[in-house]
Residue frames as qw, qx, qy, qz and C-alpha x, y, z in Angstrom:
[[0.556, 0.567, 0.605, -0.056, -10.69, 33.46, -95.53],
 [0.039, -0.553, 0.374, 0.743, -9.48, 34.70, -98.95],
 [0.739, 0.541, -0.086, -0.392, -10.22, 34.49, -102.69],
 [0.965, 0.143, 0.111, 0.188, -8.49, 31.91, -104.87],
 [0.550, 0.650, -0.163, 0.498, -5.80, 34.47, -105.79],
 [0.575, -0.161, -0.467, 0.652, -5.13, 35.16, -102.14],
 [0.044, -0.360, 0.020, -0.932, -6.84, 38.57, -101.99],
 [0.117, 0.164, 0.717, -0.668, -9.10, 39.46, -99.10],
 [0.126, -0.487, -0.743, -0.441, -12.87, 39.18, -99.41],
 [0.199, -0.345, 0.109, -0.911, -15.41, 41.67, -98.23],
 [0.309, 0.007, 0.724, -0.617, -18.07, 41.29, -95.55],
 [0.710, 0.262, 0.005, -0.654, -20.86, 40.78, -98.10],
 [0.642, 0.320, -0.676, -0.170, -19.11, 37.82, -99.72],
 [0.061, 0.171, -0.883, 0.434, -18.58, 36.36, -96.25],
 [0.529, 0.127, 0.450, -0.708, -22.31, 36.72, -95.56],
 [0.758, 0.336, -0.282, -0.482, -23.20, 35.05, -98.87],
 [0.402, 0.323, -0.852, 0.087, -20.71, 32.25, -98.10],
 [0.236, -0.053, 0.782, -0.574, -22.46, 31.60, -94.79],
 [0.700, 0.273, 0.192, -0.631, -25.79, 31.36, -96.59],
 [0.640, 0.434, -0.562, -0.295, -24.21, 29.10, -99.23],
 [0.060, -0.295, 0.915, -0.270, -23.36, 26.62, -96.52],
 [0.727, 0.140, 0.364, -0.565, -26.98, 25.56, -96.81],
 [0.739, 0.455, -0.418, -0.269, -25.84, 23.74, -99.96],
 [0.225, 0.398, -0.857, 0.236, -23.34, 21.81, -97.89],
 [0.390, -0.053, 0.720, -0.571, -26.09, 20.86, -95.46],
 [0.753, 0.306, 0.120, -0.570, -28.85, 20.03, -97.98],
 [0.666, 0.446, -0.573, -0.171, -26.55, 17.64, -99.85],
 [0.929, -0.309, -0.202, -0.034, -26.74, 15.26, -96.92],
 [0.515, -0.798, 0.261, 0.171, -23.71, 16.91, -95.36],
 [0.858, 0.244, 0.178, 0.414, -21.55, 15.86, -98.31],
 [0.278, 0.861, -0.042, 0.423, -20.50, 19.44, -98.69],
 [0.462, -0.811, 0.316, -0.168, -19.06, 19.43, -95.21],
 [0.862, -0.242, 0.409, 0.175, -17.17, 16.24, -95.93],
 [0.700, 0.694, 0.031, 0.165, -15.88, 17.41, -99.32],
 [0.000, 0.897, -0.430, 0.106, -12.76, 19.10, -97.80],
 [0.762, -0.369, 0.529, 0.054, -11.52, 15.61, -96.91],
 [0.785, 0.286, 0.443, 0.326, -10.98, 14.94, -100.64],
 [0.352, 0.910, 0.061, 0.213, -10.31, 18.46, -101.88],
 [0.716, 0.116, -0.217, 0.653, -6.63, 19.42, -101.83],
 [0.089, 0.408, -0.132, 0.899, -7.52, 22.98, -100.78],
 [0.120, -0.298, -0.796, 0.513, -9.97, 21.86, -98.10],
 [0.258, -0.007, -0.129, -0.958, -12.94, 23.62, -99.77],
 [0.382, 0.357, 0.769, -0.369, -16.65, 23.02, -99.18],
 [0.347, 0.563, 0.657, 0.361, -19.33, 23.32, -101.84],
 [0.036, -0.954, -0.239, 0.178, -19.92, 26.88, -100.67],
 [0.345, -0.647, 0.379, 0.565, -16.24, 27.68, -101.32],
 [0.429, 0.120, 0.715, 0.539, -16.47, 26.15, -104.85],
 [0.203, 0.788, 0.560, 0.154, -19.49, 28.27, -105.65],
 [0.087, -0.990, -0.074, 0.087, -18.03, 31.54, -104.38],
 [0.696, 0.514, -0.234, 0.444, -14.40, 30.78, -105.30],
 [0.297, -0.795, 0.370, -0.379, -13.21, 31.19, -101.71],
 [0.838, -0.001, -0.509, 0.195, -11.02, 29.10, -99.53],
 [0.583, -0.804, 0.103, -0.053, -9.64, 28.95, -96.04],
 [0.664, 0.478, -0.417, 0.396, -5.91, 29.32, -95.73],
 [0.740, -0.568, -0.223, 0.283, -3.91, 28.72, -92.62],
 [0.149, 0.893, -0.236, 0.353, -1.81, 31.65, -91.45],
 [0.760, -0.012, -0.456, 0.463, 1.40, 30.66, -89.80],
 [0.415, -0.888, -0.167, 0.111, 1.87, 32.40, -86.49],
 [0.311, 0.828, -0.314, 0.344, 4.58, 34.95, -86.29],
 [0.832, -0.203, -0.349, 0.381, 7.50, 33.53, -84.35],
 [0.260, -0.959, 0.096, -0.050, 8.81, 35.83, -81.68],
 [0.436, 0.627, -0.567, 0.309, 12.57, 36.27, -81.45],
 [0.738, -0.176, -0.592, 0.271, 14.24, 34.07, -78.89],
 [0.242, 0.140, -0.397, 0.874, 15.32, 37.12, -76.89],
 [0.449, -0.292, -0.038, -0.843, 11.71, 38.31, -76.51],
 [0.808, -0.253, -0.486, -0.216, 10.57, 34.82, -75.50],
 [0.621, -0.068, -0.561, 0.543, 13.27, 34.60, -72.86],
 [0.003, 0.203, -0.248, 0.947, 12.51, 38.10, -71.63],
 [0.617, -0.320, -0.234, -0.680, 8.79, 37.31, -71.41],
 [0.810, -0.217, -0.541, 0.067, 9.52, 34.10, -69.48],
 [0.441, 0.061, -0.477, 0.758, 11.86, 35.98, -67.14],
 [0.247, -0.275, 0.087, -0.925, 9.26, 38.67, -66.46],
 [0.758, -0.303, -0.366, -0.447, 6.57, 36.04, -65.80],
 [0.746, -0.133, -0.558, 0.338, 8.88, 34.17, -63.42],
 [0.221, 0.151, -0.367, 0.891, 9.84, 37.37, -61.63],
 [0.470, -0.322, -0.079, -0.818, 6.16, 38.32, -61.23],
 [0.832, -0.269, -0.453, -0.174, 5.32, 34.87, -59.89],
 [0.612, -0.004, -0.519, 0.597, 8.28, 35.05, -57.52],
 [0.038, -0.265, 0.217, -0.939, 7.20, 38.51, -56.29],
 [0.667, -0.344, -0.228, -0.620, 3.66, 37.27, -55.66],
 [0.830, -0.190, -0.507, 0.134, 4.94, 34.22, -53.78],
 [0.427, 0.101, -0.441, 0.783, 7.31, 36.41, -51.73],
 [0.278, -0.332, 0.066, -0.899, 4.54, 38.88, -50.89],
 [0.793, -0.329, -0.346, -0.378, 2.28, 36.05, -49.80],
 [0.756, -0.099, -0.514, 0.394, 5.02, 34.53, -47.66],
 [0.191, 0.208, -0.327, 0.902, 5.84, 37.91, -46.05],
 [0.492, -0.371, -0.089, -0.783, 2.17, 38.59, -45.35],
 [0.850, -0.288, -0.425, -0.116, 1.72, 35.16, -43.75],
 [0.615, 0.033, -0.480, 0.625, 4.89, 35.66, -41.69],
 [0.056, -0.322, 0.203, -0.923, 3.72, 39.07, -40.46],
 [0.695, -0.373, -0.220, -0.574, 0.34, 37.63, -39.44],
 [0.851, -0.166, -0.470, 0.167, 1.99, 34.67, -37.69],
 [0.430, 0.139, -0.421, 0.787, 4.51, 36.88, -35.84],
 [0.293, -0.378, 0.074, -0.875, 1.77, 39.32, -34.76],
 [0.813, -0.346, -0.292, -0.367, -0.42, 36.47, -33.46],
 [0.775, -0.053, -0.485, 0.401, 2.55, 34.89, -31.68],
 [0.217, 0.242, -0.338, 0.883, 3.46, 38.21, -30.03],
 [0.512, -0.404, -0.072, -0.754, -0.14, 38.77, -29.01],
 [0.878, -0.274, -0.387, -0.073, -0.31, 35.33, -27.40],
 [0.615, 0.084, -0.443, 0.647, 3.01, 36.05, -25.70],
 [0.111, -0.390, 0.170, -0.898, 1.60, 39.31, -24.34],
 [0.738, -0.402, -0.197, -0.505, -1.42, 37.52, -22.88],
 [0.863, -0.148, -0.427, 0.228, 0.81, 34.86, -21.26],
 [0.407, 0.230, -0.364, 0.805, 3.16, 37.47, -19.80],
 [0.242, -0.370, 0.143, -0.885, 0.48, 39.71, -18.34],
 [0.785, -0.358, -0.410, -0.297, -1.56, 36.85, -16.99],
 [0.769, -0.244, -0.393, 0.441, 1.36, 36.43, -14.58],
 [0.410, 0.027, -0.172, 0.895, 2.94, 39.86, -14.32],
 [0.155, -0.549, -0.302, -0.764, -0.13, 42.07, -14.61],
 [0.621, -0.680, -0.359, -0.151, -1.72, 41.29, -11.21],
 [0.709, -0.343, -0.202, 0.583, 1.60, 41.62, -9.41],
 [0.311, 0.253, 0.100, 0.911, 2.33, 44.95, -11.05],
 [0.326, -0.646, -0.306, -0.619, -1.05, 46.37, -10.03],
 [0.735, -0.580, -0.325, 0.134, -0.60, 45.07, -6.45],
 [0.625, -0.121, -0.115, 0.763, 2.82, 46.73, -6.24],
 [0.083, 0.421, 0.170, 0.887, 1.40, 50.05, -7.42],
 [0.488, -0.621, -0.302, -0.534, -1.56, 50.04, -4.99],
 [0.796, -0.487, -0.324, 0.153, 0.00, 48.54, -1.88],
 [0.275, 0.605, -0.365, 0.652, 2.06, 50.53, 0.64],
 [0.651, -0.494, -0.491, 0.301, 2.97, 50.65, 4.33],
 [0.159, -0.982, -0.032, -0.093, 3.36, 53.77, 6.48],
 [0.639, -0.627, 0.307, 0.323, 6.84, 52.72, 7.58],
 [0.503, -0.125, 0.590, 0.619, 8.09, 52.30, 4.00],
 [0.429, 0.762, 0.433, -0.220, 5.69, 54.61, 2.18],
 [0.114, 0.825, -0.320, -0.451, 8.38, 56.67, 0.49],
 [0.186, -0.330, 0.866, 0.327, 10.13, 53.63, -0.95],
 [0.426, 0.383, 0.817, -0.061, 6.77, 52.02, -1.86],
 [0.368, 0.829, 0.218, -0.360, 5.64, 55.15, -3.72],
 [0.032, 0.697, -0.552, -0.456, 8.92, 55.44, -5.61],
 [0.284, -0.063, 0.930, 0.224, 8.66, 51.85, -6.73],
 [0.430, 0.609, 0.635, -0.203, 5.03, 52.39, -7.77],
 [0.276, 0.849, -0.093, -0.441, 6.04, 55.37, -9.94],
 [0.111, -0.500, 0.764, 0.394, 8.81, 53.31, -11.55],
 [0.343, 0.192, 0.915, 0.090, 6.17, 50.81, -12.65],
 [0.369, 0.763, 0.411, -0.335, 4.05, 53.51, -14.37],
 [0.574, 0.467, 0.337, 0.582, 4.45, 54.93, -17.85],
 [0.233, -0.012, -0.033, 0.972, 5.47, 58.54, -18.44],
 [0.280, -0.407, -0.410, -0.767, 1.83, 59.34, -19.24],
 [0.646, -0.557, -0.488, -0.185, 0.33, 57.80, -16.09],
 [0.584, -0.078, -0.469, 0.657, 3.11, 58.75, -13.63],
 [0.023, -0.257, 0.150, -0.954, 1.91, 62.36, -13.01],
 [0.647, -0.393, -0.276, -0.593, -1.60, 61.16, -12.18],
 [0.809, -0.245, -0.501, 0.185, -0.21, 58.52, -9.86],
 [0.395, 0.120, -0.375, 0.830, 1.97, 61.14, -8.12],
 [0.323, -0.383, -0.013, -0.865, -1.08, 63.30, -7.43],
 [0.809, -0.363, -0.363, -0.285, -2.85, 60.34, -5.82],
 [0.727, -0.094, -0.470, 0.493, 0.22, 59.59, -3.68],
 [0.115, 0.279, -0.247, 0.921, 0.44, 63.23, -2.54],
 [0.574, -0.432, -0.171, -0.674, -3.19, 63.02, -1.46],
 [0.850, -0.275, -0.443, 0.075, -2.37, 59.93, 0.63],
 [0.510, 0.090, -0.397, 0.758, 0.56, 61.72, 2.29],
 [0.150, -0.370, 0.089, -0.913, -1.59, 64.72, 3.20],
 [0.729, -0.395, -0.190, -0.526, -4.36, 62.60, 4.71],
 [0.444, -0.522, 0.681, -0.259, -1.87, 60.39, 6.59],
 [0.593, 0.258, -0.712, -0.273, -0.90, 57.03, 5.10],
 [0.721, -0.282, 0.522, -0.356, -2.20, 53.85, 6.67],
 [0.336, -0.205, 0.891, 0.227, -1.36, 50.28, 5.77],
 [0.697, 0.455, 0.002, -0.554, -2.89, 49.44, 2.39],
 [0.253, -0.290, 0.898, 0.213, -2.40, 45.88, 1.18],
 [0.741, 0.349, -0.048, -0.571, -4.04, 44.41, -1.91],
 [0.326, -0.189, 0.894, 0.243, -4.07, 41.02, -3.59],
 [0.507, 0.224, -0.423, -0.717, -5.74, 39.79, -6.77],
 [0.640, 0.013, 0.695, -0.329, -8.36, 37.04, -6.51],
 [0.663, 0.399, 0.608, 0.180, -9.04, 36.76, -10.22],
 [0.036, 0.645, -0.261, -0.717, -8.11, 38.48, -13.47],
 [0.695, 0.454, 0.538, 0.147, -8.69, 38.35, -17.22],
 [0.225, -0.273, 0.389, 0.851, -6.93, 39.84, -20.24],
 [0.474, 0.642, 0.404, -0.447, -9.64, 41.70, -22.16],
 [0.664, 0.747, 0.010, 0.040, -7.59, 42.66, -25.20],
 [0.621, -0.544, 0.365, 0.430, -3.95, 42.46, -26.23],
 [0.636, 0.753, -0.154, 0.069, -1.53, 43.57, -28.91],
 [0.806, 0.143, -0.292, 0.495, 2.25, 43.07, -28.96],
 [0.307, 0.286, -0.281, 0.863, 2.69, 46.47, -27.22],
 [0.341, -0.234, 0.242, -0.878, -0.51, 47.07, -25.25],
 [0.369, -0.259, -0.890, -0.063, -3.05, 45.13, -23.20],
 [0.436, -0.410, 0.117, -0.793, -6.13, 45.70, -21.06],
 [0.365, -0.079, -0.905, 0.202, -6.96, 43.62, -18.02],
 [0.570, -0.564, -0.110, -0.587, -9.84, 43.34, -15.60],
 [0.381, 0.172, -0.781, 0.463, -8.79, 42.52, -12.05],
 [0.644, -0.624, -0.296, -0.330, -10.89, 41.49, -9.07],
 [0.351, 0.397, -0.562, 0.635, -9.12, 42.55, -5.90],
 [0.643, -0.693, -0.324, -0.035, -9.40, 42.19, -2.16],
 [0.416, 0.465, -0.383, 0.681, -7.38, 43.96, 0.45],
 [0.532, -0.627, -0.460, 0.336, -6.86, 45.21, 3.95],
 [0.178, 0.679, -0.035, 0.712, -6.67, 48.85, 4.95],
 [0.401, -0.719, 0.254, -0.507, -5.41, 50.02, 8.32],
 [0.349, 0.218, -0.852, 0.324, -4.25, 47.99, 11.33],
 [0.530, -0.526, -0.664, -0.020, -6.14, 46.31, 14.13],
 [0.304, 0.393, 0.825, -0.271, -8.41, 47.28, 15.73],
 [0.357, 0.658, 0.073, -0.659, -9.23, 49.71, 12.89],
 [0.185, -0.199, 0.823, 0.499, -8.51, 47.23, 10.14],
 [0.654, 0.437, 0.202, -0.584, -10.98, 47.11, 7.20],
 [0.492, 0.038, 0.792, 0.359, -11.35, 44.46, 4.52],
 [0.374, 0.609, -0.056, -0.697, -12.10, 45.86, 1.08],
 [0.616, 0.258, 0.690, 0.278, -13.05, 44.58, -2.36],
 [0.277, 0.732, -0.083, -0.617, -12.79, 46.36, -5.70],
 [0.756, 0.353, 0.474, 0.282, -12.67, 45.72, -9.41],
 [0.046, -0.777, 0.228, 0.584, -10.29, 47.70, -11.57],
 [0.796, 0.563, 0.181, 0.134, -9.47, 47.94, -15.24],
 [0.432, -0.671, 0.359, 0.485, -5.76, 48.24, -15.96],
 [0.693, 0.719, -0.037, 0.025, -4.09, 49.25, -19.23],
 [0.690, -0.472, 0.349, 0.423, -0.49, 48.16, -19.75],
 [0.522, 0.836, -0.160, -0.058, 1.99, 49.57, -22.18],
 [0.892, -0.071, 0.075, 0.439, 5.29, 48.04, -23.21],
 [0.092, 0.981, -0.159, 0.069, 8.02, 50.63, -22.72],
 [0.114, 0.729, -0.670, 0.085, 11.71, 49.94, -23.39],
 [0.511, 0.165, -0.843, -0.029, 11.02, 46.22, -23.30],
 [0.081, -0.111, -0.820, 0.555, 9.20, 46.35, -19.94],
 [0.245, -0.618, -0.658, -0.353, 5.51, 46.26, -19.16],
 [0.106, -0.054, -0.412, 0.903, 4.30, 49.32, -17.25],
 [0.083, 0.638, 0.722, -0.254, 0.98, 50.54, -16.00],
 [0.165, 0.224, 0.334, 0.901, -0.49, 53.12, -18.37],
 [0.426, -0.341, -0.078, -0.834, -3.87, 53.65, -16.74],
 [0.192, -0.177, -0.914, 0.310, -5.87, 52.32, -13.79],
 [0.409, -0.263, -0.127, -0.865, -9.60, 52.86, -13.44],
 [0.256, 0.039, 0.835, -0.485, -11.97, 51.62, -10.78],
 [0.330, -0.204, -0.717, -0.579, -14.86, 49.70, -12.27],
 [0.614, -0.609, -0.463, -0.196, -16.46, 48.87, -8.93],
 [0.085, -0.757, 0.359, -0.540, -15.57, 51.01, -5.92],
 [0.285, 0.163, -0.851, 0.409, -13.99, 49.42, -2.85],
 [0.658, -0.437, -0.104, -0.604, -16.54, 47.98, -0.45],
 [0.329, -0.379, 0.780, -0.372, -16.61, 45.93, 2.70],
 [0.302, -0.048, -0.928, -0.211, -17.48, 42.23, 2.37],
 [0.608, -0.472, -0.345, -0.537, -20.95, 41.26, 3.59],
 [0.793, -0.460, -0.379, 0.126, -21.05, 41.02, 7.36],
 [0.536, 0.029, -0.241, 0.809, -18.20, 43.47, 8.00],
 [0.183, -0.920, -0.340, 0.074, -18.85, 46.60, 10.07]]
C-alpha cells in the first residue's frame, strides 16, 4: 500500500483508508467493483485518499541457493526416513531375538535345571562338574557350596524331572522361568518321591545359555499318601 508517487503511507492514513471503505460499501458495492475498470485497481477509498495497492515482485533466490535448499531438505527427509527404518529394524530384531529366547529355553531350560540338580552317588564327581559347567561365573560359587554340603552329608541318588514350566520374562540375553518338578531321592527301600517348584534365571554367556540363579518357590514335599 503506497501513495500515488510510490512513497510509503503512515498508519493513520491506513486507518482512514479502512474507514473510507464505507464509501465503497454504501455505493451498493460499486466501490469494490471499481478496480475492475480502473487501470490501477483502485477503489473509491483509494481515489479519495490518493492511495493504491501495488504488487511487489518476490525476490528471486539465486539458483545455487535454491539447489542448496532442496538438497538440505532432501537430506533431512532421507535422514528422518533412515532413522525411522533403523528404529523399526531394531525393534523387530529385539522382538525376534526375544521370541527366539523363549523358544530355546522352553526346550533347553528344563533339561539344564534337571542336569544341575540330578546326581548319582556312583558318578557324583562327574555329575557335579557338569552341573558347575552349566552355571554362570556368578552362580558357580554358590552351587559349589551346595555340592560340598551334599558331599559332607553323604550323597544319595537324586533324580529330578520337569512336569511343567513357563517362561516368565525374556530378553535376548536373559530369561526367567518357573518350573514344576518331581523327583526321587534315595534308593529302595528308602526311596522318597518329592515335588518342588523353582524359579530359574538364565543368562546367555559366550553364546550358550547357563543357569544364573536358582531359587525354591515351594519347598520339596512328598506327594499325598506317601510316608
